[in-house]
C-alpha positions in Angstrom: 198.1 -18.7 21.7 194.9 -16.8 21.5 196.6 -14.2 19.1 197.9 -16.8 17.0 194.3 -18.2 16.5 193.1 -14.4 15.8 195.7 -13.8 13.4 194.7 -17.2 11.1 191.4 -15.9 11.3 192.6 -12.3 10.4 194.5 -14.0 7.3 191.6 -16.5 6.2 188.7 -14.3 6.8 190.2 -11.1 4.8 193.0 -12.5 2.2 191.0 -15.4 1.1 187.6 -15.0 1.7 186.8 -11.5 0.4 187.7 -9.8 -2.9 189.4 -6.4 -2.3 187.2 -3.2 -2.1 187.6 0.4 -1.1 186.1 1.2 2.0 186.6 3.9 4.4 189.0 3.0 7.1 187.6 5.1 10.0 183.9 4.2 8.9 182.9 1.3 11.9 180.7 -0.7 9.4 183.7 -0.8 6.7 186.0 -3.9 6.3 188.8 -2.1 6.5 188.0 -0.2 10.0 187.7 -4.1 11.1 190.9 -5.2 10.0 192.8 -2.2 11.3 190.8 -2.9 14.7 192.1 -6.1 14.4 195.5 -5.6 13.7 196.0 -3.2 16.9 194.6 -6.2 19.1 197.2 -8.1 17.9 199.9 -5.6 18.0 198.8 -4.0 21.4 198.5 -0.5 19.4 197.5 2.5 21.6 198.6 5.1 19.5 195.9 8.1 18.1 193.6 7.2 15.6 190.0 6.5 14.8 190.2 3.1 15.7 190.0 1.7 19.3 193.3 1.0 21.0 194.4 -2.3 22.8 196.6 -1.3 25.9 199.2 -3.6 27.6 198.9 -4.0 31.5 195.0 -4.2 31.7 193.9 -5.8 34.9 197.7 -7.2 35.6 198.1 -10.2 38.0 200.1 -9.9 41.3 202.0 -11.8 43.8 199.6 -12.5 46.9 199.4 -14.4 50.3 201.1 -14.6 53.9 204.6 -13.2 54.1 205.3 -12.6 50.2 207.8 -10.3 49.3 209.0 -9.2 45.6 212.9 -8.6 45.8 213.7 -8.3 42.0 211.7 -7.5 38.8 212.6 -7.4 35.2 209.9 -6.4 32.5 210.1 -5.6 28.8 207.5 -5.3 26.1 205.8 -8.5 26.6 206.6 -9.7 30.0 207.3 -9.3 33.9 209.7 -11.5 35.8 209.0 -11.1 39.3 211.5 -12.7 42.0 211.4 -13.0 45.9 209.8 -15.2 48.4 206.1 -15.9 47.6 203.9 -18.9 46.5 200.9 -17.6 44.8 200.3 -15.3 41.7 196.8 -14.2 40.8 194.6 -11.4 40.1 194.2 -8.2 42.2 190.9 -8.9 43.1 191.0 -7.0 46.7 189.2 -8.2 49.9 185.9 -9.0 48.2 185.4 -11.3 45.8 182.2 -11.6 43.4 182.4 -15.2 42.3 180.4 -17.8 40.3 178.6 -19.9 42.6 179.0 -23.2 40.6 183.0 -23.2 40.3 184.0 -20.5 42.3 185.6 -18.3 39.7 185.3 -14.6 39.7 182.6 -13.5 37.4 183.2 -12.0 34.2 185.0 -8.6 34.4 183.3 -7.1 31.8 180.1 -7.7 33.9 181.5 -7.1 37.2 185.1 -5.6 37.3 187.3 -6.4 40.6 185.4 -4.5 43.6 189.1 -3.6 44.6 188.4 -2.9 48.4 191.6 -2.1 50.1 191.5 -3.4 53.9 189.7 -6.5 55.4 186.0 -7.0 54.7 184.1 -9.1 57.3 180.5 -9.4 56.0 178.5 -8.6 52.7 174.8 -9.0 52.4 172.5 -8.7 49.2 170.7 -5.2 48.8 167.7 -7.3 47.0 168.6 -5.5 43.6 171.5 -7.0 42.4 174.2 -5.2 44.4 175.3 -5.6 48.0 176.6 -4.1 51.5 180.1 -4.7 52.9 181.3 -4.0 56.4 184.8 -4.5 57.8 188.0 -2.7 58.3 188.7 -1.4 54.9 189.7 2.1 54.2 189.6 2.2 50.3 187.4 1.0 47.2 188.2 1.6 43.8 190.8 4.1 44.5 188.2 6.4 46.7 188.2 6.4 50.5 185.9 4.7 52.1 185.8 3.3 55.7 184.0 0.2 57.0 180.7 0.6 55.4 179.9 0.5 51.7 177.3 -0.1 49.1 178.2 -1.8 46.2 176.1 -1.2 43.0 174.8 -4.1 40.4 177.4 -3.4 38.0 180.0 -3.4 41.1 180.5 0.1 41.1 180.9 1.8 44.6 177.7 3.7 45.4 178.5 7.3 45.5 175.3 8.1 47.0 175.5 6.1 50.1 177.4 8.1 52.6 177.1 6.3 56.0 179.1 7.4 59.1 181.6 4.9 60.4 183.8 4.2 63.1 186.7 6.5 63.4 188.8 4.9 65.9 191.0 2.6 63.9 190.9 -0.6 65.7 187.1 -0.6 65.5 185.1 -2.4 63.0 181.9 -3.7 61.4 181.3 -7.4 61.8 177.7 -7.8 60.7 174.8 -6.3 58.7 171.0 -7.1 58.0 168.8 -5.5 56.0 165.0 -4.8 56.8 163.0 -2.7 54.1 164.8 0.8 54.2 166.8 0.0 57.3 170.4 -1.2 57.3 171.4 -2.6 60.6 175.0 -2.7 61.4 177.1 -4.2 64.2 180.6 -4.8 65.5 183.2 -3.6 67.9 182.7 0.3 67.8 181.7 2.6 70.3 181.0 5.3 68.0 180.0 6.3 64.4 181.5 9.6 63.2 182.2 10.5 66.9 178.3 9.7 67.6 177.9 7.5 70.3 176.6 3.7 69.2 177.8 0.9 71.4 178.4 -2.2 68.7 175.0 -1.6 66.9 173.1 1.0 64.9 170.5 1.6 62.4 171.2 3.5 59.1 169.0 4.7 56.0 169.4 1.8 53.6 169.6 4.2 50.8 171.6 7.2 51.8 173.5 5.5 54.7 172.4 8.6 57.3 172.6 7.5 60.8 168.9 6.9 62.2 169.1 9.1 65.2 165.9 7.6 66.7 167.2 4.4 67.4 170.0 3.9 70.0 170.3 0.6 72.2 172.8 1.1 74.8 174.8 -2.5 75.4 176.8 -2.9 78.4 180.2 -4.9 79.0 182.1 -5.2 75.8 179.1 -4.1 73.7 180.3 -6.1 70.6 177.8 -7.5 68.1 179.0 -10.4 65.9 176.1 -11.5 64.4 172.6 -10.5 63.4 169.5 -12.7 62.1 166.1 -11.9 61.7 162.6 -13.9 61.5 159.1 -12.1 60.9 158.9 -10.1 63.9 162.4 -10.0 65.4 166.0 -8.5 64.8 168.2 -10.9 66.9 171.6 -9.9 67.9 174.6 -11.7 69.5 178.3 -11.1 70.5 179.9 -10.0 73.8 177.7 -7.7 76.2 176.0 -7.9 79.5 173.0 -5.6 79.2 170.7 -4.0 76.6 169.6 -0.8 77.8 170.1 -1.4 81.7 168.1 -4.9 81.1 170.6 -7.7 81.8 171.4 -9.7 78.9 173.8 -11.9 78.3 175.7 -11.8 74.6 172.1 -12.6 72.8 169.0 -10.2 72.7 166.0 -9.5 70.5 164.3 -6.3 69.3 161.0 -5.7 67.7 161.2 -5.0 63.8 158.0 -3.3 63.8 158.9 -0.2 66.4 162.9 -1.3 67.3 162.2 -1.8 70.8 164.0 -4.2 73.1 161.7 -7.5 73.8 161.7 -7.5 77.3 160.8 -11.1 78.1 162.8 -12.8 75.8 165.9 -13.5 78.0 167.8 -17.0 77.3 169.5 -17.9 80.7 173.2 -17.7 79.8 175.2 -18.7 83.4 177.8 -15.8 82.3 178.7 -13.6 79.6 180.2 -15.3 76.8 181.1 -14.7 73.2 178.5 -15.8 70.3 180.2 -16.1 67.1 176.8 -17.0 64.9 173.4 -18.0 65.6 170.9 -19.7 63.3 166.7 -19.7 63.3 164.8 -23.1 62.8 162.8 -25.8 64.1 163.9 -28.8 66.4 162.3 -32.5 65.5 159.8 -31.5 68.3 158.4 -28.7 66.1 159.9 -26.3 68.7 161.3 -22.7 67.1 164.6 -22.5 68.6 167.6 -20.2 68.0 171.0 -22.4 68.0 173.9 -20.2 69.2 177.7 -20.9 69.1 181.0 -19.5 69.7 183.5 -19.5 72.3 182.5 -20.7 75.5 182.4 -24.2 77.2 180.3 -27.1 77.6 177.8 -27.6 76.0 179.3 -25.3 73.4 176.1 -25.6 71.2 173.1 -23.8 72.6 169.2 -24.3 71.6 167.1 -21.8 72.7 163.2 -21.6 72.3 162.2 -18.3 70.6 158.9 -18.1 72.5 158.3 -17.3 76.0 161.4 -16.1 77.8 164.0 -18.3 75.8 164.4 -21.3 77.8 166.7 -24.0 76.4 165.1 -26.6 74.4 164.3 -29.7 75.9 166.2 -32.9 75.1 169.3 -30.8 73.3 172.5 -31.6 74.3 175.4 -31.1 71.6 178.8 -30.8 73.0 181.6 -30.7 70.4 185.3 -30.6 71.9 186.1 -27.4 70.6 184.6 -24.2 70.0 182.0 -23.6 67.1 182.0 -20.5 64.5 179.4 -21.5 62.5 175.9 -22.8 62.5 173.2 -23.1 59.9 169.9 -24.6 59.3 169.2 -27.1 56.2 165.8 -29.0 56.1 165.7 -31.2 59.2 169.4 -30.9 59.7 171.7 -28.5 61.7 175.2 -27.8 60.4 178.0 -26.6 62.4 181.7 -25.5 61.5 184.7 -24.6 63.8 187.6 -26.0 65.7 186.4 -29.4 67.0 187.6 -33.1 66.3 184.4 -34.8 67.5 180.8 -34.2 69.0 179.2 -36.3 71.5 182.1 -38.3 70.8 181.6 -39.0 67.5 184.4 -38.2 65.3 183.6 -34.7 63.2 186.7 -33.1 62.0 186.1 -29.1 61.8 182.9 -29.7 59.9 179.3 -31.7 61.0 175.7 -32.4 60.4 173.6 -33.0 63.4 170.2 -34.0 63.8 167.4 -31.6 65.0 166.5 -33.8 68.1 169.5 -34.2 70.6 172.3 -32.4 68.4 174.4 -35.4 67.9 176.1 -36.2 64.4 173.3 -37.1 62.1 173.3 -41.1 61.0 174.2 -41.5 57.7 176.3 -38.3 57.4 180.2 -38.6 56.9 183.3 -37.3 58.6 184.1 -34.6 56.1 187.4 -34.9 57.6 188.3 -31.2 57.1 192.1 -30.7 57.8 191.8 -27.4 59.6 189.3 -24.9 61.3 186.1 -23.8 59.5 185.2 -20.2 60.2 182.2 -19.4 58.0 179.4 -20.5 56.1 176.5 -20.1 53.7 173.7 -22.6 52.6 172.1 -22.1 48.8 169.8 -24.5 47.6 171.4 -27.8 48.3 175.1 -26.7 48.7 176.9 -25.1 51.9 180.0 -23.1 51.2 182.4 -23.2 53.8 185.5 -20.8 54.5 188.4 -21.1 57.2 191.8 -22.2 57.7 191.6 -26.0 55.9 193.4 -26.9 52.5 191.6 -30.4 52.2 187.8 -31.4 52.6 186.7 -34.9 51.7 190.3 -36.0 50.7 189.8 -33.2 48.0 192.4 -29.9 47.9 190.6 -26.5 48.5 192.4 -23.9 49.7 190.3 -22.1 52.4 186.9 -22.3 50.6 184.9 -25.1 49.5 181.4 -26.3 48.7 179.6 -29.3 49.9 176.8 -30.7 48.1 174.3 -31.7 50.9 172.1 -34.3 49.2 175.3 -36.5 48.1 177.9 -35.1 50.6 180.7 -34.8 48.1 182.8 -31.7 47.4 181.4 -29.8 44.4 183.4 -27.6 41.9 183.4 -24.6 43.8 186.9 -23.8 44.1 187.9 -20.3 44.5 191.6 -20.9 46.1 191.6 -17.8 48.0 195.2 -16.0 48.6 195.3 -16.6 52.4 193.0 -18.3 55.1 190.4 -16.7 56.9 189.9 -15.4 60.2 187.3 -16.0 62.5 184.2 -13.5 62.0 185.3 -12.8 58.4 184.1 -14.7 54.9 180.5 -13.8 55.8 179.1 -14.2 52.3 176.0 -13.6 50.8 174.3 -14.3 47.5 173.0 -11.5 45.5 169.8 -11.3 43.2 172.2 -11.7 40.3 173.0 -15.0 41.4 176.6 -14.1 42.2 178.4 -15.1 45.4 179.9 -12.2 47.1 182.9 -13.2 49.6 184.5 -10.8 51.7 187.9 -11.4 53.7 191.2 -11.2 54.4 192.6 -12.5 51.3 193.6 -9.8 48.0 193.2 -12.3 45.6 191.4 -15.6 44.3 191.9 -18.2 41.4 195.2 -17.7 41.5 197.9 -20.0 41.2 201.3 -21.5 42.7 204.5 -20.0 41.8 207.3 -20.4 44.0 209.4 -17.4 44.3 209.8 -16.8 40.7 207.2 -16.0 38.5 206.3 -14.7 34.7 203.4 -12.3 33.9 202.3 -11.6 30.7 201.9 -8.1 29.6 199.3 -8.6 27.2 197.4 -11.0 28.9 198.1 -9.7 32.3 197.9 -13.2 33.7 200.9 -15.3 34.9 202.1 -17.7 32.2 202.7 -21.5 32.3 206.4 -20.9 33.1 206.8 -22.8 36.4 210.3 -23.2 38.3 209.4 -23.8 41.6 212.4 -22.8 43.5 213.0 -23.7 46.9 214.8 -20.4 47.8 214.4 -16.7 47.6 215.6 -14.9 44.3 217.3 -11.5 45.2 218.4 -9.9 41.4 217.1 -10.2 38.2 219.0 -8.3 35.3 218.8 -8.6 31.4 221.9 -8.3 29.3 222.1 -8.8 25.4 219.9 -11.9 24.9 220.1 -13.5 28.1 218.5 -12.8 31.7 220.5 -13.8 34.8 218.5 -14.9 37.9 220.3 -15.1 41.5 219.5 -15.6 45.2 219.8 -18.5 47.4 217.9 -21.3 45.7 219.4 -24.5 45.4 218.1 -25.5 42.1 216.5 -24.3 39.0 214.2 -26.2 37.1 215.4 -29.1 38.9 218.7 -29.0 37.2 222.1 -29.9 38.6 224.7 -27.1 39.2 222.1 -24.4 38.8 222.3 -23.4 42.8 221.9 -19.3 43.3 222.9 -18.1 39.8 221.5 -19.0 36.3 221.3 -17.3 32.9 218.1 -17.9 30.7 217.9 -17.5 27.0 215.6 -14.2 27.0 213.3 -15.8 24.0 211.8 -18.3 25.8 213.4 -18.2 29.5 215.0 -22.0 29.1 218.3 -22.4 30.8 221.2 -21.4 28.7 224.4 -23.6 28.5 226.2 -22.1 31.7 226.2 -23.9 34.6 227.8 -21.1 37.3 227.5 -23.9 39.7 227.9 -21.8 43.1 228.7 -23.9 46.4 226.0 -25.7 47.9 224.6 -22.8 50.3 224.9 -20.0 47.6 223.6 -16.6 48.8 224.0 -14.2 45.6 223.2 -10.5 46.1 224.5 -8.9 43.0 226.1 -9.6 40.0 227.0 -7.7 36.7 227.5 -8.5 33.0 230.6 -7.1 30.8 231.1 -7.9 27.2 233.5 -10.3 28.3 232.7 -11.6 31.9 229.7 -12.1 34.4 230.9 -11.1 37.7 228.9 -12.1 40.9 229.3 -11.6 44.6 227.7 -12.4 47.8 228.6 -15.2 50.7 230.0 -18.7 49.0 233.3 -20.4 49.1 233.4 -21.9 45.4 231.9 -21.9 42.1 232.6 -24.9 39.9 234.6 -26.8 42.5 237.2 -23.6 42.2 237.9 -21.6 45.7 236.2 -18.2 45.3 235.6 -16.1 48.2 232.3 -14.2 48.2 233.0 -12.9 44.9 234.0 -14.5 41.2 234.3 -14.0 37.7 232.9 -16.6 34.7 233.7 -16.1 31.2 230.7 -14.8 29.3 231.3 -17.0 26.1 231.6 -20.1 28.0 230.3 -19.8 31.7 233.6 -21.2 33.3 235.5 -19.6 36.2 238.1 -17.1 35.1 240.8 -18.8 36.9 243.1 -15.7 36.3 240.3 -13.6 38.1 240.5 -13.4 41.8 239.1 -10.8 44.3 238.8 -13.2 47.2 236.6 -10.7 49.4 237.3 -11.4 53.4 235.8 -10.4 56.9 232.2 -10.1 55.2 230.3 -10.7 51.8 229.9 -8.6 48.8 226.3 -6.7 48.2 226.8 -4.6 45.3 228.7 -4.4 42.3 228.7 -1.6 39.8 230.8 -1.7 36.5 232.3 1.5 35.4 234.9 1.2 32.3 237.9 -0.8 33.3 236.7 -1.1 37.1 234.3 -2.7 39.1 233.0 -0.7 42.4 232.5 -3.2 45.1 230.2 -2.6 48.2 229.2 -4.9 51.3 230.4 -5.3 54.8 234.1 -6.7 54.2 237.3 -5.9 55.6 239.7 -6.5 52.7 239.0 -7.2 48.7 241.7 -7.8 46.0 244.2 -8.1 48.3 244.0 -4.8 49.8 242.6 -3.9 53.4 239.7 -1.7 52.5 236.3 -1.3 54.6 233.1 -2.1 52.9 233.6 -0.1 49.5 236.3 -0.5 46.9 237.5 -0.4 43.4 239.1 -3.1 41.8 240.3 -4.1 38.1 237.6 -5.7 36.0 240.3 -7.8 34.3 242.0 -9.6 37.1 239.9 -8.5 40.4 243.2 -6.6 42.0 243.1 -3.6 43.9 246.6 -1.5 43.7 245.6 0.6 46.5 242.7 2.5 48.1 240.9 4.5 45.5 239.1 6.4 48.0 240.5 7.6 51.0 236.8 8.0 52.7 235.6 4.4 53.8 232.2 3.9 55.1 232.4 2.5 58.5 229.5 -0.2 57.9 228.3 -2.2 54.8 227.7 -0.6 51.3 224.3 -2.1 50.1 223.4 -0.1 46.7 225.1 2.0 44.5 223.9 3.6 41.1 225.9 5.7 38.4 224.5 9.3 37.3 226.0 12.1 35.7 229.4 10.8 36.3 228.5 10.2 40.1 228.1 7.1 42.0 225.4 7.4 44.7 225.8 4.6 47.2 223.8 3.6 50.2 224.0 1.0 53.1 224.0 0.9 56.7 226.8 3.2 57.5 226.0 5.9 59.8 229.4 7.7 59.4 232.9 6.7 58.3 236.4 8.0 57.7 235.9 11.4 55.7 232.2 10.4 55.3 230.2 13.2 57.1 226.3 12.4 56.1 225.0 9.1 57.3 223.6 6.0 54.9 223.9 8.1 51.6 227.0 9.2 49.8 228.5 10.5 46.8 231.9 10.1 45.0 232.4 12.3 41.8 234.1 10.3 39.0 235.4 13.5 37.6 237.1 14.9 40.7 237.7 11.2 42.1 236.6 12.8 45.3 233.8 12.3 47.9 231.3 14.8 48.0 229.0 15.7 51.3 225.6 14.8 50.5 222.8 17.1 51.1 220.0 14.5 52.0 220.2 13.2 55.6 218.6 10.0 56.4 218.3 8.6 60.0 218.1 4.7 58.8 219.8 2.5 56.4 219.4 2.5 52.7 218.6 -0.6 50.7 218.3 0.5 46.8 219.0 3.4 44.9 217.9 3.8 41.5 218.0 7.2 39.2 215.9 8.1 36.2 218.1 9.7 33.6 216.0 13.1 34.4 217.6 12.8 38.0 215.1 11.6 39.8 216.4 9.1 42.3 214.4 6.6 44.0 215.8 5.5 47.3 214.3 2.7 49.3 215.3 1.8 53.2 214.5 1.2 56.5 214.6 5.1 57.5 211.5 7.2 58.4 212.7 10.6 57.9 214.7 12.6 55.3 216.4 16.2 56.5 213.7 16.0 59.5 210.7 15.4 56.7 208.8 12.1 57.7 208.9 9.7 54.8 208.9 6.1 55.6 211.1 3.8 53.8 210.7 5.5 50.4 211.5 8.5 48.8 212.1 10.4 45.4 214.9 12.5 45.4 215.4 15.3 42.7 219.2 15.3 42.2 218.8 18.1 39.4 217.7 20.7 42.0 218.8 18.7 44.9 215.3 18.6 46.8 213.3 16.2 48.2 210.0 15.7 46.1 206.5 15.5 47.7 206.1 12.1 46.0 204.6 9.9 48.9 201.9 7.3 47.5 199.9 5.8 50.4 200.2 2.3 50.7 200.0 -0.8 52.8 203.2 -2.8 53.3 207.1 -2.6 52.7 208.8 -1.1 49.4 211.7 -3.3 48.4 213.1 -1.9 45.1 212.6 0.0 41.9 213.4 -1.2 38.4 212.7 1.0 35.0 212.9 0.7 31.2 213.2 4.2 30.5 209.2 4.1 29.7 207.8 3.1 33.1 208.9 2.5 36.6 208.0 -0.4 38.5 207.9 -0.4 42.1 207.9 -3.4 44.2 208.1 -5.0 47.6 205.6 -6.8 49.7 203.0 -4.2 49.6 199.3 -5.2 49.0 197.7 -1.8 48.7 199.5 0.9 46.6 197.7 4.5 46.1 194.5 3.1 47.4 194.4 0.6 44.9 194.9 -3.5 45.8 198.3 -4.2 44.2 199.9 -7.6 44.6 203.7 -6.4 45.3 203.9 -4.4 42.3 202.6 -1.5 40.2 203.8 0.1 37.0 203.9 3.9 36.5 204.7 5.9 33.4 208.1 7.6 33.6 206.6 10.8 32.6 204.5 11.1 36.0 208.2 11.7 37.7 
């Protein structure tokens, strides 16, 4: 639509409103330059020239959320189709989001592109100069190695001059931060920073990141710090520890900011070591300065300790939720708590409550926010509180894992980031920068996404998901295009709500509308593969009928009408079909079957494309287990599966049939586990995906690129987090897809596009 509007503007402005005149098309001040620039934008022209180019695939959205997997893909010049098991599509923001505090939308990417933090982030704090610090478990930022502690500049770029030490041990993280002048305090679960001993807390130079070797408190017990706060004179730390510098301290302590020394007098009296998740500094109605403490401990669950003297419990305070509290904030004369509780002191309060500052009862006149799940963290900014957690509804309003509450009216605000995944305890510790940006760290990889169930279309022009929304109730396993149609197969029970569309449909390529065919596979379809010839559409999987006609695990439809070809019957028994390859007059069929086309054949066989029969065994070699994938290249069929050996087959999981000699060829590639997909480029580079962990004794996990011309294993092995499920190419670009959230040190929602020239 936006291009249509711009094209009208282009036409009316330059064709109707201005007389023609001569100008230099390469002069930026000329009319010709502007016309050419607009035209290149409208046509996505990136060819060399003196004008700016506009490329496709900028900031492409991806698939995100728990358990997501892409099993099938297709793309052309303008669109990407993704199929699998997923329900959320959104931008590849990463594990830190920079949001507009009013509505929760990511700030304009021209001001702050996605920070692209790969790996969980727990905490963000402002640097008071427009940028911010982040801490957590992350490993890369913007494609660069950066572990667990980082500084982001006001333009949202990684600060190259801030190079702090970090916990080397993989399972040790940074959970909290506090800035005081030129000191950056960090706390967490670590026991060292770059192998220099630090027990849960350390102090860094805020400009360079250098470790302050003059300050090294020793925490006892678990030595974990989850939260730090400061007032004018003191740095408060809390978590799970039993001592500081040999002095008994049960999970909470404070240090003098002036010289970094432990306050040896202030020592709140916890009966035992308990885990403190959060604390807040403020006053009770008695004008007593207190620190409110919440966490994973039993009654009373919310403590109030005086900040003066030895830190006695505040007189009169008695607040006891029926579950743990994770977060606490002061706001004016109220105290706000969130956690995993249902009531406080007998008053209903679902996961979020506003308390009086006298006893800690639910404050009179405040509502039950009726949150439907746990709250993990919060931040008060002016008269709004931002809360983050596992909830999807608050005050009857849908909000997925993040919401804003107006503290004057107790209503839900427009803040709606719609995170791709729920938060965890001790994450989403957000901050507001001096640029009025709300920075939220977490376990999500996307915000501002939309619901798309198991199939989605992404525009290669805008980078965003389109309005096309089919809401499938089962996974998509294959997508292929033939002529002017796109075929989609899987185990869904309907497509677009239309009858007789279960498991297998054909779409019109122009607009993705359903074509007239109704393949009508039986009520519990599972279509694993299909092929299309000029006259027929072949489908295979696990099913018993199509269009009411008995067809066992394989069927052929007449291409023009979409009706079952009643003269064609392959009847696959003792297992299903996983792979179909059409070559000339034949179909090469792989699966886990015992017979096909009337012939006893184990797992792989050639049948007639015209009638489905197989007169005799074509190959004497028979895999002893399922064949899941095959690909034709250079007149050879390369196939893979779960077969460790077979009759006449000497190399496990990967084999070759030479169609020129009609013979099996031993493979030079020895895999140690099953292969799920093979795809081969014209230049002989073969992408192999599976469950293996080594090839020819070389450790390569689940994915390898083979050079079939030279019969070698290439060294292409990009770092990633998550499974690769498959590969698709259009001769110009290769799409690698699956269940990964990181690829080649960038956040990628299940797929990445790479030029063929790189291989």
